[in-house]
N, CA, C, O and CB atoms as a CASP TS submission, in Angstrom:
PFRMAT TS
TARGET T0000
AUTHOR 0000-0000-0000
METHOD Language model
MODEL 1
PARENT N/A
ATOM      1  N   UNK     1     -30.407 129.898 -47.769  1.00  0.00           N
ATOM      2  CA  UNK     1     -30.956 128.903 -47.527  1.00  0.00           C
ATOM      3  C   UNK     1     -32.112 128.617 -46.590  1.00  0.00           C
ATOM      4  O   UNK     1     -32.973 127.743 -46.691  1.00  0.00           O
ATOM      5  CB  UNK     1     -30.140 128.356 -47.318  1.00  0.00           C
ATOM      6  N   UNK     2     -31.897 129.793 -45.402  1.00  0.00           N
ATOM      7  CA  UNK     2     -33.657 129.329 -45.024  1.00  0.00           C
ATOM      8  C   UNK     2     -34.309 129.098 -46.358  1.00  0.00           C
ATOM      9  O   UNK     2     -34.377 127.938 -46.763  1.00  0.00           O
ATOM     10  CB  UNK     2     -34.716 130.702 -44.146  1.00  0.00           C
ATOM     11  N   UNK     3     -34.696 129.875 -46.934  1.00  0.00           N
ATOM     12  CA  UNK     3     -36.290 129.784 -48.295  1.00  0.00           C
ATOM     13  C   UNK     3     -36.144 128.457 -48.503  1.00  0.00           C
ATOM     14  O   UNK     3     -37.074 127.747 -48.121  1.00  0.00           O
ATOM     15  CB  UNK     3     -36.234 130.759 -50.195  1.00  0.00           C
ATOM     16  N   UNK     4     -34.554 127.581 -49.371  1.00  0.00           N
ATOM     17  CA  UNK     4     -34.584 126.375 -50.069  1.00  0.00           C
ATOM     18  C   UNK     4     -34.378 124.650 -49.279  1.00  0.00           C
ATOM     19  O   UNK     4     -34.368 123.520 -49.767  1.00  0.00           O
ATOM     20  CB  UNK     4     -33.455 126.693 -51.068  1.00  0.00           C
ATOM     21  N   UNK     5     -34.180 125.379 -47.317  1.00  0.00           N
ATOM     22  CA  UNK     5     -34.291 124.168 -46.827  1.00  0.00           C
ATOM     23  C   UNK     5     -35.608 123.441 -46.777  1.00  0.00           C
ATOM     24  O   UNK     5     -35.803 122.260 -47.065  1.00  0.00           O
ATOM     25  CB  UNK     5     -33.814 124.247 -45.693  1.00  0.00           C
ATOM     26  N   UNK     6     -36.194 124.041 -46.501  1.00  0.00           N
ATOM     27  CA  UNK     6     -37.378 123.699 -46.085  1.00  0.00           C
ATOM     28  C   UNK     6     -38.111 121.853 -47.637  1.00  0.00           C
ATOM     29  O   UNK     6     -38.513 120.693 -47.548  1.00  0.00           O
ATOM     30  CB  UNK     6     -38.410 125.752 -46.138  1.00  0.00           C
ATOM     31  N   UNK     7     -37.844 122.763 -48.585  1.00  0.00           N
ATOM     32  CA  UNK     7     -37.739 122.600 -50.546  1.00  0.00           C
ATOM     33  C   UNK     7     -37.194 121.024 -50.643  1.00  0.00           C
ATOM     34  O   UNK     7     -37.369 120.255 -51.588  1.00  0.00           O
ATOM     35  CB  UNK     7     -36.183 123.974 -51.563  1.00  0.00           C
ATOM     36  N   UNK     8     -36.578 120.800 -49.560  1.00  0.00           N
ATOM     37  CA  UNK     8     -35.813 120.155 -50.242  1.00  0.00           C
ATOM     38  C   UNK     8     -36.569 118.787 -49.182  1.00  0.00           C
ATOM     39  O   UNK     8     -36.780 118.890 -47.973  1.00  0.00           O
ATOM     40  CB  UNK     8     -34.027 120.700 -50.310  1.00  0.00           C
ATOM     41  N   UNK     9     -36.855 117.621 -50.005  1.00  0.00           N
ATOM     42  CA  UNK     9     -38.532 116.517 -49.760  1.00  0.00           C
ATOM     43  C   UNK     9     -37.528 115.741 -49.314  1.00  0.00           C
ATOM     44  O   UNK     9     -37.830 115.643 -48.125  1.00  0.00           O
ATOM     45  CB  UNK     9     -39.851 115.730 -51.266  1.00  0.00           C
ATOM     46  N   UNK    10     -36.307 114.979 -49.494  1.00  0.00           N
ATOM     47  CA  UNK    10     -35.644 113.919 -49.310  1.00  0.00           C
ATOM     48  C   UNK    10     -33.836 113.601 -49.657  1.00  0.00           C
ATOM     49  O   UNK    10     -33.138 112.911 -50.400  1.00  0.00           O
ATOM     50  CB  UNK    10     -36.493 113.161 -50.011  1.00  0.00           C
ATOM     51  N   UNK    11     -33.686 114.759 -48.412  1.00  0.00           N
ATOM     52  CA  UNK    11     -32.000 115.189 -47.748  1.00  0.00           C
ATOM     53  C   UNK    11     -31.514 113.607 -47.734  1.00  0.00           C
ATOM     54  O   UNK    11     -32.219 112.671 -47.356  1.00  0.00           O
ATOM     55  CB  UNK    11     -31.920 116.115 -45.704  1.00  0.00           C
ATOM     56  N   UNK    12     -30.293 113.521 -48.177  1.00  0.00           N
ATOM     57  CA  UNK    12     -29.893 112.225 -47.431  1.00  0.00           C
ATOM     58  C   UNK    12     -29.108 111.607 -46.222  1.00  0.00           C
ATOM     59  O   UNK    12     -28.619 110.521 -45.911  1.00  0.00           O
ATOM     60  CB  UNK    12     -29.445 111.763 -48.109  1.00  0.00           C
ATOM     61  N   UNK    13     -29.199 112.437 -45.879  1.00  0.00           N
ATOM     62  CA  UNK    13     -29.626 113.152 -43.782  1.00  0.00           C
ATOM     63  C   UNK    13     -29.673 114.350 -44.172  1.00  0.00           C
ATOM     64  O   UNK    13     -29.337 115.076 -45.108  1.00  0.00           O
ATOM     65  CB  UNK    13     -28.217 113.065 -42.102  1.00  0.00           C
ATOM     66  N   UNK    14     -30.600 114.363 -42.393  1.00  0.00           N
ATOM     67  CA  UNK    14     -30.784 115.658 -41.923  1.00  0.00           C
ATOM     68  C   UNK    14     -30.094 115.863 -40.733  1.00  0.00           C
ATOM     69  O   UNK    14     -29.850 115.063 -39.830  1.00  0.00           O
ATOM     70  CB  UNK    14     -32.103 115.966 -41.757  1.00  0.00           C
ATOM     71  N   UNK    15     -29.736 117.353 -40.879  1.00  0.00           N
ATOM     72  CA  UNK    15     -29.492 118.048 -39.649  1.00  0.00           C
ATOM     73  C   UNK    15     -30.115 119.649 -39.653  1.00  0.00           C
ATOM     74  O   UNK    15     -31.043 120.092 -40.330  1.00  0.00           O
ATOM     75  CB  UNK    15     -27.867 118.025 -39.428  1.00  0.00           C
ATOM     76  N   UNK    16     -29.111 120.466 -38.472  1.00  0.00           N
ATOM     77  CA  UNK    16     -30.040 121.456 -38.544  1.00  0.00           C
ATOM     78  C   UNK    16     -29.658 122.963 -39.311  1.00  0.00           C
ATOM     79  O   UNK    16     -28.438 123.078 -39.200  1.00  0.00           O
ATOM     80  CB  UNK    16     -30.394 121.636 -37.134  1.00  0.00           C
ATOM     81  N   UNK    17     -29.998 123.689 -39.757  1.00  0.00           N
ATOM     82  CA  UNK    17     -29.902 124.996 -40.521  1.00  0.00           C
ATOM     83  C   UNK    17     -28.014 125.245 -40.002  1.00  0.00           C
ATOM     84  O   UNK    17     -27.897 125.215 -38.777  1.00  0.00           O
ATOM     85  CB  UNK    17     -31.374 126.473 -39.813  1.00  0.00           C
ATOM     86  N   UNK    18     -27.399 125.346 -40.351  1.00  0.00           N
ATOM     87  CA  UNK    18     -26.789 127.064 -39.331  1.00  0.00           C
ATOM     88  C   UNK    18     -26.326 127.373 -41.119  1.00  0.00           C
ATOM     89  O   UNK    18     -26.115 126.597 -42.051  1.00  0.00           O
ATOM     90  CB  UNK    18     -24.720 126.964 -37.431  1.00  0.00           C
ATOM     91  N   UNK    19     -26.307 128.676 -41.024  1.00  0.00           N
ATOM     92  CA  UNK    19     -26.137 129.605 -40.846  1.00  0.00           C
ATOM     93  C   UNK    19     -24.471 130.739 -40.984  1.00  0.00           C
ATOM     94  O   UNK    19     -24.265 131.244 -39.881  1.00  0.00           O
ATOM     95  CB  UNK    19     -26.749 129.333 -39.881  1.00  0.00           C
ATOM     96  N   UNK    20     -23.624 131.071 -41.804  1.00  0.00           N
ATOM     97  CA  UNK    20     -22.723 131.590 -41.538  1.00  0.00           C
ATOM     98  C   UNK    20     -22.802 132.860 -41.401  1.00  0.00           C
ATOM     99  O   UNK    20     -21.746 133.384 -41.756  1.00  0.00           O
ATOM    100  CB  UNK    20     -22.013 131.282 -42.151  1.00  0.00           C
ATOM    101  N   UNK    21     -23.747 133.769 -40.969  1.00  0.00           N
ATOM    102  CA  UNK    21     -23.741 135.213 -41.006  1.00  0.00           C
ATOM    103  C   UNK    21     -23.492 136.403 -41.564  1.00  0.00           C
ATOM    104  O   UNK    21     -23.972 136.412 -42.697  1.00  0.00           O
ATOM    105  CB  UNK    21     -23.430 135.393 -40.520  1.00  0.00           C
ATOM    106  N   UNK    22     -23.032 137.283 -41.330  1.00  0.00           N
ATOM    107  CA  UNK    22     -22.738 138.588 -42.091  1.00  0.00           C
ATOM    108  C   UNK    22     -20.797 138.285 -43.133  1.00  0.00           C
ATOM    109  O   UNK    22     -20.426 138.674 -44.240  1.00  0.00           O
ATOM    110  CB  UNK    22     -22.694 140.174 -40.432  1.00  0.00           C
ATOM    111  N   UNK    23     -20.070 137.433 -42.022  1.00  0.00           N
ATOM    112  CA  UNK    23     -18.854 137.609 -42.213  1.00  0.00           C
ATOM    113  C   UNK    23     -18.608 136.727 -42.100  1.00  0.00           C
ATOM    114  O   UNK    23     -19.489 136.007 -41.633  1.00  0.00           O
ATOM    115  CB  UNK    23     -18.209 138.294 -41.733  1.00  0.00           C
ATOM    116  N   UNK    24     -16.489 135.707 -42.602  1.00  0.00           N
ATOM    117  CA  UNK    24     -16.593 134.947 -42.382  1.00  0.00           C
ATOM    118  C   UNK    24     -15.741 135.247 -41.278  1.00  0.00           C
ATOM    119  O   UNK    24     -15.468 136.270 -40.650  1.00  0.00           O
ATOM    120  CB  UNK    24     -16.586 134.177 -43.214  1.00  0.00           C
ATOM    121  N   UNK    25     -15.279 133.608 -41.214  1.00  0.00           N
ATOM    122  CA  UNK    25     -14.473 133.501 -39.490  1.00  0.00           C
ATOM    123  C   UNK    25     -13.703 132.879 -40.866  1.00  0.00           C
ATOM    124  O   UNK    25     -13.856 132.471 -42.017  1.00  0.00           O
ATOM    125  CB  UNK    25     -15.142 132.356 -37.522  1.00  0.00           C
ATOM    126  N   UNK    26     -12.308 133.280 -39.264  1.00  0.00           N
ATOM    127  CA  UNK    26     -10.650 132.887 -39.877  1.00  0.00           C
ATOM    128  C   UNK    26     -10.860 130.785 -40.925  1.00  0.00           C
ATOM    129  O   UNK    26     -10.418 130.260 -41.947  1.00  0.00           O
ATOM    130  CB  UNK    26      -9.083 132.712 -37.578  1.00  0.00           C
ATOM    131  N   UNK    27     -11.877 130.349 -39.645  1.00  0.00           N
ATOM    132  CA  UNK    27     -11.630 129.124 -40.080  1.00  0.00           C
ATOM    133  C   UNK    27     -12.695 128.188 -41.107  1.00  0.00           C
ATOM    134  O   UNK    27     -12.805 126.999 -41.406  1.00  0.00           O
ATOM    135  CB  UNK    27     -11.409 128.516 -38.876  1.00  0.00           C
ATOM    136  N   UNK    28     -13.607 129.862 -41.548  1.00  0.00           N
ATOM    137  CA  UNK    28     -14.316 129.158 -42.955  1.00  0.00           C
ATOM    138  C   UNK    28     -13.476 129.169 -44.070  1.00  0.00           C
ATOM    139  O   UNK    28     -13.754 128.697 -45.173  1.00  0.00           O
ATOM    140  CB  UNK    28     -15.639 129.903 -43.492  1.00  0.00           C
ATOM    141  N   UNK    29     -12.073 129.920 -43.631  1.00  0.00           N
ATOM    142  CA  UNK    29     -11.091 129.804 -45.434  1.00  0.00           C
ATOM    143  C   UNK    29      -9.326 129.194 -45.033  1.00  0.00           C
ATOM    144  O   UNK    29      -8.213 129.603 -44.699  1.00  0.00           O
ATOM    145  CB  UNK    29     -10.820 132.153 -46.444  1.00  0.00           C
ATOM    146  N   UNK    30     -10.084 127.962 -45.357  1.00  0.00           N
ATOM    147  CA  UNK    30      -8.407 127.244 -45.173  1.00  0.00           C
ATOM    148  C   UNK    30      -8.261 127.636 -45.817  1.00  0.00           C
ATOM    149  O   UNK    30      -8.861 128.560 -46.366  1.00  0.00           O
ATOM    150  CB  UNK    30      -7.761 125.978 -45.164  1.00  0.00           C
ATOM    151  N   UNK    31      -6.846 126.784 -46.195  1.00  0.00           N
ATOM    152  CA  UNK    31      -5.247 127.112 -47.295  1.00  0.00           C
ATOM    153  C   UNK    31      -6.165 126.445 -48.426  1.00  0.00           C
ATOM    154  O   UNK    31      -7.281 126.130 -48.014  1.00  0.00           O
ATOM    155  CB  UNK    31      -3.198 126.018 -46.862  1.00  0.00           C
ATOM    156  N   UNK    32      -5.986 126.256 -49.353  1.00  0.00           N
ATOM    157  CA  UNK    32      -5.984 125.949 -50.460  1.00  0.00           C
ATOM    158  C   UNK    32      -5.044 125.448 -50.677  1.00  0.00           C
ATOM    159  O   UNK    32      -3.990 126.068 -50.534  1.00  0.00           O
ATOM    160  CB  UNK    32      -6.206 126.651 -51.140  1.00  0.00           C
ATOM    161  N   UNK    33      -5.060 123.800 -51.214  1.00  0.00           N
ATOM    162  CA  UNK    33      -4.193 122.939 -51.047  1.00  0.00           C
ATOM    163  C   UNK    33      -3.642 123.326 -52.518  1.00  0.00           C
ATOM    164  O   UNK    33      -3.738 124.267 -53.305  1.00  0.00           O
ATOM    165  CB  UNK    33      -4.699 121.443 -50.629  1.00  0.00           C
ATOM    166  N   UNK    34      -3.033 122.113 -52.445  1.00  0.00           N
ATOM    167  CA  UNK    34      -1.542 123.072 -53.884  1.00  0.00           C
ATOM    168  C   UNK    34      -2.083 122.182 -54.574  1.00  0.00           C
ATOM    169  O   UNK    34      -3.103 122.663 -55.068  1.00  0.00           O
ATOM    170  CB  UNK    34       0.730 123.045 -53.858  1.00  0.00           C
ATOM    171  N   UNK    35      -1.909 120.890 -54.943  1.00  0.00           N
ATOM    172  CA  UNK    35      -2.936 119.444 -56.081  1.00  0.00           C
ATOM    173  C   UNK    35      -4.434 120.778 -56.540  1.00  0.00           C
ATOM    174  O   UNK    35      -5.038 120.321 -57.510  1.00  0.00           O
ATOM    175  CB  UNK    35      -3.980 117.182 -54.419  1.00  0.00           C
ATOM    176  N   UNK    36      -4.763 121.507 -56.297  1.00  0.00           N
ATOM    177  CA  UNK    36      -6.392 122.160 -56.417  1.00  0.00           C
ATOM    178  C   UNK    36      -5.645 123.357 -56.920  1.00  0.00           C
ATOM    179  O   UNK    36      -4.586 122.729 -56.896  1.00  0.00           O
ATOM    180  CB  UNK    36      -7.615 122.412 -54.794  1.00  0.00           C
ATOM    181  N   UNK    37      -5.293 124.480 -57.333  1.00  0.00           N
ATOM    182  CA  UNK    37      -4.443 125.119 -58.398  1.00  0.00           C
ATOM    183  C   UNK    37      -3.885 124.168 -59.655  1.00  0.00           C
ATOM    184  O   UNK    37      -3.795 122.947 -59.790  1.00  0.00           O
ATOM    185  CB  UNK    37      -3.203 125.719 -57.644  1.00  0.00           C
ATOM    186  N   UNK    38      -3.618 125.081 -60.344  1.00  0.00           N
ATOM    187  CA  UNK    38      -2.714 124.683 -61.664  1.00  0.00           C
ATOM    188  C   UNK    38      -1.165 124.002 -61.413  1.00  0.00           C
ATOM    189  O   UNK    38      -1.052 123.929 -60.190  1.00  0.00           O
ATOM    190  CB  UNK    38      -2.457 126.148 -62.552  1.00  0.00           C
ATOM    191  N   UNK    39      -0.284 123.626 -61.873  1.00  0.00           N
ATOM    192  CA  UNK    39       0.471 122.550 -62.174  1.00  0.00           C
ATOM    193  C   UNK    39       1.546 123.705 -62.392  1.00  0.00           C
ATOM    194  O   UNK    39       1.960 123.434 -63.519  1.00  0.00           O
ATOM    195  CB  UNK    39      -0.022 121.408 -63.410  1.00  0.00           C
ATOM    196  N   UNK    40       2.291 124.924 -61.935  1.00  0.00           N
ATOM    197  CA  UNK    40       3.277 125.934 -62.226  1.00  0.00           C
ATOM    198  C   UNK    40       3.323 127.262 -61.496  1.00  0.00           C
ATOM    199  O   UNK    40       4.176 128.146 -61.418  1.00  0.00           O
ATOM    200  CB  UNK    40       3.158 126.217 -63.522  1.00  0.00           C
ATOM    201  N   UNK    41       2.245 127.115 -61.046  1.00  0.00           N
ATOM    202  CA  UNK    41       2.017 128.355 -59.586  1.00  0.00           C
ATOM    203  C   UNK    41       2.306 128.505 -58.801  1.00  0.00           C
ATOM    204  O   UNK    41       2.127 127.753 -57.843  1.00  0.00           O
ATOM    205  CB  UNK    41       1.293 128.628 -58.953  1.00  0.00           C
ATOM    206  N   UNK    42       3.215 130.097 -58.776  1.00  0.00           N
ATOM    207  CA  UNK    42       4.413 130.708 -58.068  1.00  0.00           C
ATOM    208  C   UNK    42       3.973 129.949 -56.617  1.00  0.00           C
ATOM    209  O   UNK    42       2.814 129.745 -56.257  1.00  0.00           O
ATOM    210  CB  UNK    42       4.503 132.661 -58.078  1.00  0.00           C
ATOM    211  N   UNK    43       5.092 129.619 -55.948  1.00  0.00           N
ATOM    212  CA  UNK    43       4.361 129.816 -54.125  1.00  0.00           C
ATOM    213  C   UNK    43       3.996 130.819 -53.938  1.00  0.00           C
ATOM    214  O   UNK    43       3.359 130.611 -52.905  1.00  0.00           O
ATOM    215  CB  UNK    43       5.186 129.694 -52.806  1.00  0.00           C
ATOM    216  N   UNK    44       3.832 132.335 -54.239  1.00  0.00           N
ATOM    217  CA  UNK    44       3.171 133.414 -53.754  1.00  0.00           C
ATOM    218  C   UNK    44       2.112 133.458 -53.669  1.00  0.00           C
ATOM    219  O   UNK    44       1.787 134.271 -52.804  1.00  0.00           O
ATOM    220  CB  UNK    44       3.325 134.270 -54.175  1.00  0.00           C
ATOM    221  N   UNK    45       0.922 132.765 -54.349  1.00  0.00           N
ATOM    222  CA  UNK    45       0.176 132.718 -54.961  1.00  0.00           C
ATOM    223  C   UNK    45      -0.918 131.858 -54.003  1.00  0.00           C
ATOM    224  O   UNK    45      -2.135 132.030 -54.063  1.00  0.00           O
ATOM    225  CB  UNK    45       0.678 132.350 -56.170  1.00  0.00           C
ATOM    226  N   UNK    46      -0.142 130.751 -52.973  1.00  0.00           N
ATOM    227  CA  UNK    46      -1.107 130.315 -52.894  1.00  0.00           C
ATOM    228  C   UNK    46      -0.129 130.323 -51.092  1.00  0.00           C
ATOM    229  O   UNK    46       0.051 129.259 -50.500  1.00  0.00           O
ATOM    230  CB  UNK    46      -1.725 129.006 -54.068  1.00  0.00           C
ATOM    231  N   UNK    47       0.386 131.736 -50.484  1.00  0.00           N
ATOM    232  CA  UNK    47      -0.112 132.345 -49.168  1.00  0.00           C
ATOM    233  C   UNK    47      -1.669 132.583 -48.733  1.00  0.00           C
ATOM    234  O   UNK    47      -2.633 131.852 -48.961  1.00  0.00           O
ATOM    235  CB  UNK    47       0.475 133.631 -49.139  1.00  0.00           C
ATOM    236  N   UNK    48      -1.623 133.708 -48.105  1.00  0.00           N
ATOM    237  CA  UNK    48      -2.675 133.583 -47.971  1.00  0.00           C
ATOM    238  C   UNK    48      -3.013 135.471 -47.434  1.00  0.00           C
ATOM    239  O   UNK    48      -3.699 135.919 -46.516  1.00  0.00           O
ATOM    240  CB  UNK    48      -2.902 132.189 -47.002  1.00  0.00           C
ATOM    241  N   UNK    49      -2.052 136.262 -48.650  1.00  0.00           N
ATOM    242  CA  UNK    49      -2.068 137.708 -48.768  1.00  0.00           C
ATOM    243  C   UNK    49      -2.596 138.350 -49.724  1.00  0.00           C
ATOM    244  O   UNK    49      -1.640 138.745 -50.391  1.00  0.00           O
ATOM    245  CB  UNK    49      -1.031 138.154 -48.756  1.00  0.00           C
ATOM    246  N   UNK    50      -3.654 138.738 -50.256  1.00  0.00           N
ATOM    247  CA  UNK    50      -4.042 139.508 -51.245  1.00  0.00           C
ATOM    248  C   UNK    50      -2.256 139.206 -51.860  1.00  0.00           C
ATOM    249  O   UNK    50      -1.083 139.123 -51.495  1.00  0.00           O
ATOM    250  CB  UNK    50      -4.777 141.278 -50.741  1.00  0.00           C
ATOM    251  N   UNK    51      -3.395 139.118 -53.319  1.00  0.00           N
ATOM    252  CA  UNK    51      -2.343 139.208 -54.815  1.00  0.00           C
ATOM    253  C   UNK    51      -3.313 139.571 -55.710  1.00  0.00           C
ATOM    254  O   UNK    51      -2.808 139.476 -56.829  1.00  0.00           O
ATOM    255  CB  UNK    51      -1.490 137.669 -55.454  1.00  0.00           C
ATOM    256  N   UNK    52      -4.192 139.856 -55.771  1.00  0.00           N
ATOM    257  CA  UNK    52      -5.520 140.415 -56.828  1.00  0.00           C
ATOM    258  C   UNK    52      -6.366 140.870 -56.657  1.00  0.00           C
ATOM    259  O   UNK    52      -7.088 140.027 -56.126  1.00  0.00           O
ATOM    260  CB  UNK    52      -6.153 139.832 -57.445  1.00  0.00           C
ATOM    261  N   UNK    53      -7.259 142.438 -56.815  1.00  0.00           N
ATOM    262  CA  UNK    53      -8.089 142.846 -57.093  1.00  0.00           C
ATOM    263  C   UNK    53      -9.043 142.603 -58.490  1.00  0.00           C
ATOM    264  O   UNK    53      -8.607 142.308 -59.603  1.00  0.00           O
ATOM    265  CB  UNK    53      -7.672 143.729 -56.840  1.00  0.00           C
ATOM    266  N   UNK    54     -10.346 142.795 -58.143  1.00  0.00           N
ATOM    267  CA  UNK    54     -11.393 143.364 -59.396  1.00  0.00           C
ATOM    268  C   UNK    54     -10.813 144.487 -59.611  1.00  0.00           C
ATOM    269  O   UNK    54      -9.831 144.516 -58.868  1.00  0.00           O
ATOM    270  CB  UNK    54     -13.049 143.635 -59.114  1.00  0.00           C
ATOM    271  N   UNK    55     -10.878 145.436 -60.223  1.00  0.00           N
ATOM    272  CA  UNK    55     -10.638 147.305 -60.191  1.00  0.00           C
ATOM    273  C   UNK    55     -11.612 147.895 -62.009  1.00  0.00           C
ATOM    274  O   UNK    55     -11.011 148.033 -63.074  1.00  0.00           O
ATOM    275  CB  UNK    55      -7.984 147.812 -60.333  1.00  0.00           C
ATOM    276  N   UNK    56     -12.530 148.030 -61.889  1.00  0.00           N
ATOM    277  CA  UNK    56     -12.651 149.309 -62.393  1.00  0.00           C
ATOM    278  C   UNK    56     -13.612 150.095 -61.862  1.00  0.00           C
ATOM    279  O   UNK    56     -13.754 150.281 -60.654  1.00  0.00           O
ATOM    280  CB  UNK    56     -12.827 149.292 -63.626  1.00  0.00           C
ATOM    281  N   UNK    57     -14.708 150.868 -63.269  1.00  0.00           N
ATOM    282  CA  UNK    57     -15.923 151.888 -62.411  1.00  0.00           C
ATOM    283  C   UNK    57     -16.313 151.682 -62.994  1.00  0.00           C
ATOM    284  O   UNK    57     -16.331 152.609 -63.803  1.00  0.00           O
ATOM    285  CB  UNK    57     -16.159 153.185 -61.986  1.00  0.00           C
ATOM    286  N   UNK    58     -17.003 150.601 -63.427  1.00  0.00           N
ATOM    287  CA  UNK    58     -18.300 149.799 -63.749  1.00  0.00           C
ATOM    288  C   UNK    58     -18.259 147.557 -63.623  1.00  0.00           C
ATOM    289  O   UNK    58     -17.552 146.696 -64.146  1.00  0.00           O
ATOM    290  CB  UNK    58     -18.580 150.467 -65.716  1.00  0.00           C
ATOM    291  N   UNK    59     -19.480 147.534 -62.612  1.00  0.00           N
ATOM    292  CA  UNK    59     -18.999 146.427 -62.679  1.00  0.00           C
ATOM    293  C   UNK    59     -18.368 145.493 -64.060  1.00  0.00           C
ATOM    294  O   UNK    59     -17.424 144.703 -64.040  1.00  0.00           O
ATOM    295  CB  UNK    59     -19.922 145.941 -62.116  1.00  0.00           C
ATOM    296  N   UNK    60     -19.169 145.854 -65.138  1.00  0.00           N
ATOM    297  CA  UNK    60     -18.281 145.315 -66.364  1.00  0.00           C
ATOM    298  C   UNK    60     -16.875 145.527 -66.266  1.00  0.00           C
ATOM    299  O   UNK    60     -16.288 144.508 -65.903  1.00  0.00           O
ATOM    300  CB  UNK    60     -18.657 145.949 -67.666  1.00  0.00           C
ATOM    301  N   UNK    61     -15.960 146.752 -66.519  1.00  0.00           N
ATOM    302  CA  UNK    61     -15.395 146.778 -65.919  1.00  0.00           C
ATOM    303  C   UNK    61     -14.268 145.519 -65.059  1.00  0.00           C
ATOM    304  O   UNK    61     -13.189 144.997 -65.339  1.00  0.00           O
ATOM    305  CB  UNK    61     -16.136 147.362 -65.612  1.00  0.00           C
ATOM    306  N   UNK    62     -15.599 145.408 -63.492  1.00  0.00           N
ATOM    307  CA  UNK    62     -15.001 145.528 -62.683  1.00  0.00           C
ATOM    308  C   UNK    62     -14.609 143.649 -62.725  1.00  0.00           C
ATOM    309  O   UNK    62     -13.781 143.052 -62.037  1.00  0.00           O
ATOM    310  CB  UNK    62     -15.757 146.413 -61.519  1.00  0.00           C
ATOM    311  N   UNK    63     -15.791 142.942 -64.066  1.00  0.00           N
ATOM    312  CA  UNK    63     -15.680 141.652 -64.128  1.00  0.00           C
ATOM    313  C   UNK    63     -14.768 141.199 -64.952  1.00  0.00           C
ATOM    314  O   UNK    63     -14.440 140.040 -65.205  1.00  0.00           O
ATOM    315  CB  UNK    63     -16.715 141.143 -64.374  1.00  0.00           C
ATOM    316  N   UNK    64     -14.219 142.625 -65.522  1.00  0.00           N
ATOM    317  CA  UNK    64     -12.438 142.060 -66.832  1.00  0.00           C
ATOM    318  C   UNK    64     -11.933 142.572 -66.311  1.00  0.00           C
ATOM    319  O   UNK    64     -11.573 143.315 -67.225  1.00  0.00           O
ATOM    320  CB  UNK    64     -11.919 142.388 -68.555  1.00  0.00           C
ATOM    321  N   UNK    65     -11.453 142.960 -65.479  1.00  0.00           N
ATOM    322  CA  UNK    65      -9.942 143.755 -64.462  1.00  0.00           C
ATOM    323  C   UNK    65      -9.614 143.251 -63.280  1.00  0.00           C
ATOM    324  O   UNK    65     -10.338 143.640 -62.364  1.00  0.00           O
ATOM    325  CB  UNK    65     -10.107 145.326 -63.927  1.00  0.00           C
ATOM    326  N   UNK    66      -8.601 142.374 -62.939  1.00  0.00           N
ATOM    327  CA  UNK    66      -8.219 141.716 -62.134  1.00  0.00           C
ATOM    328  C   UNK    66      -6.536 142.928 -62.482  1.00  0.00           C
ATOM    329  O   UNK    66      -6.118 143.784 -63.261  1.00  0.00           O
ATOM    330  CB  UNK    66      -8.478 139.820 -62.403  1.00  0.00           C
ATOM    331  N   UNK    67      -6.235 142.313 -61.507  1.00  0.00           N
ATOM    332  CA  UNK    67      -5.250 143.597 -61.300  1.00  0.00           C
ATOM    333  C   UNK    67      -4.025 142.747 -60.156  1.00  0.00           C
ATOM    334  O   UNK    67      -4.098 142.647 -58.931  1.00  0.00           O
ATOM    335  CB  UNK    67      -6.311 145.295 -60.397  1.00  0.00           C
ATOM    336  N   UNK    68      -3.331 142.411 -60.764  1.00  0.00           N
ATOM    337  CA  UNK    68      -2.295 141.003 -59.638  1.00  0.00           C
ATOM    338  C   UNK    68      -0.979 142.091 -59.774  1.00  0.00           C
ATOM    339  O   UNK    68      -0.384 142.815 -60.573  1.00  0.00           O
ATOM    340  CB  UNK    68      -1.816 138.669 -60.660  1.00  0.00           C
ATOM    341  N   UNK    69      -1.001 141.670 -58.488  1.00  0.00           N
ATOM    342  CA  UNK    69       0.786 142.036 -57.228  1.00  0.00           C
ATOM    343  C   UNK    69       1.703 141.546 -56.932  1.00  0.00           C
ATOM    344  O   UNK    69       1.564 141.227 -55.751  1.00  0.00           O
ATOM    345  CB  UNK    69       0.882 142.145 -55.966  1.00  0.00           C
ATOM    346  N   UNK    70       2.673 141.246 -57.299  1.00  0.00           N
ATOM    347  CA  UNK    70       3.835 139.615 -57.304  1.00  0.00           C
ATOM    348  C   UNK    70       4.293 140.524 -56.457  1.00  0.00           C
ATOM    349  O   UNK    70       4.374 141.748 -56.560  1.00  0.00           O
ATOM    350  CB  UNK    70       5.050 138.772 -58.814  1.00  0.00           C
ATOM    351  N   UNK    71       4.854 139.110 -54.819  1.00  0.00           N
ATOM    352  CA  UNK    71       5.802 140.672 -53.802  1.00  0.00           C
ATOM    353  C   UNK    71       7.207 140.852 -54.465  1.00  0.00           C
ATOM    354  O   UNK    71       7.449 140.167 -55.460  1.00  0.00           O
ATOM    355  CB  UNK    71       6.292 140.263 -51.688  1.00  0.00           C
ATOM    356  N   UNK    72       8.061 141.638 -54.037  1.00  0.00           N
ATOM    357  CA  UNK    72       8.886 142.104 -54.351  1.00  0.00           C
ATOM    358  C   UNK    72      10.153 140.696 -54.622  1.00  0.00           C
ATOM    359  O   UNK    72      11.171 140.633 -55.310  1.00  0.00           O
ATOM    360  CB  UNK    72       9.000 143.232 -53.361  1.00  0.00           C
ATOM    361  N   UNK    73       9.699 140.052 -54.021  1.00  0.00           N
ATOM    362  CA  UNK    73      10.656 139.264 -53.638  1.00  0.00           C
ATOM    363  C   UNK    73      10.630 138.178 -55.030  1.00  0.00           C
ATOM    364  O   UNK    73      11.454 137.403 -55.516  1.00  0.00           O
ATOM    365  CB  UNK    73      10.331 138.633 -52.050  1.00  0.00           C
ATOM    366  N   UNK    74       9.843 138.403 -55.219  1.00  0.00           N
ATOM    367  CA  UNK    74       9.225 136.833 -57.029  1.00  0.00           C
ATOM    368  C   UNK    74       9.240 137.867 -57.901  1.00  0.00           C
ATOM    369  O   UNK    74       8.166 137.677 -58.471  1.00  0.00           O
ATOM    370  CB  UNK    74       6.976 135.714 -57.227  1.00  0.00           C
ATOM    371  N   UNK    75       9.814 139.041 -58.513  1.00  0.00           N
ATOM    372  CA  UNK    75      10.734 139.660 -59.640  1.00  0.00           C
ATOM    373  C   UNK    75      11.424 140.093 -59.124  1.00  0.00           C
ATOM    374  O   UNK    75      10.856 141.168 -58.934  1.00  0.00           O
ATOM    375  CB  UNK    75      10.413 140.507 -60.541  1.00  0.00           C
ATOM    376  N   UNK    76      12.323 140.180 -58.658  1.00  0.00           N
ATOM    377  CA  UNK    76      14.492 140.461 -57.932  1.00  0.00           C
ATOM    378  C   UNK    76      14.985 139.613 -58.738  1.00  0.00           C
ATOM    379  O   UNK    76      16.196 139.391 -58.737  1.00  0.00           O
ATOM    380  CB  UNK    76      15.231 139.851 -55.929  1.00  0.00           C
TER
END
């Protein structure tokens, strides 16, 4: 962002550059609105708990291997 901002010669409006830092804050990660997700998405996928991870011993395997864990309440 620090290298990109000076190259924008005609911004829509001028504002100071604000960097996120190394970690996201809780306020940077709002809940997704249900309308932004596909129809029929299970309720448990809308909460903040982690339910999916990429796994693999190489970047190629990680890119194509997603492990999804449904909560016990959803599969009973």
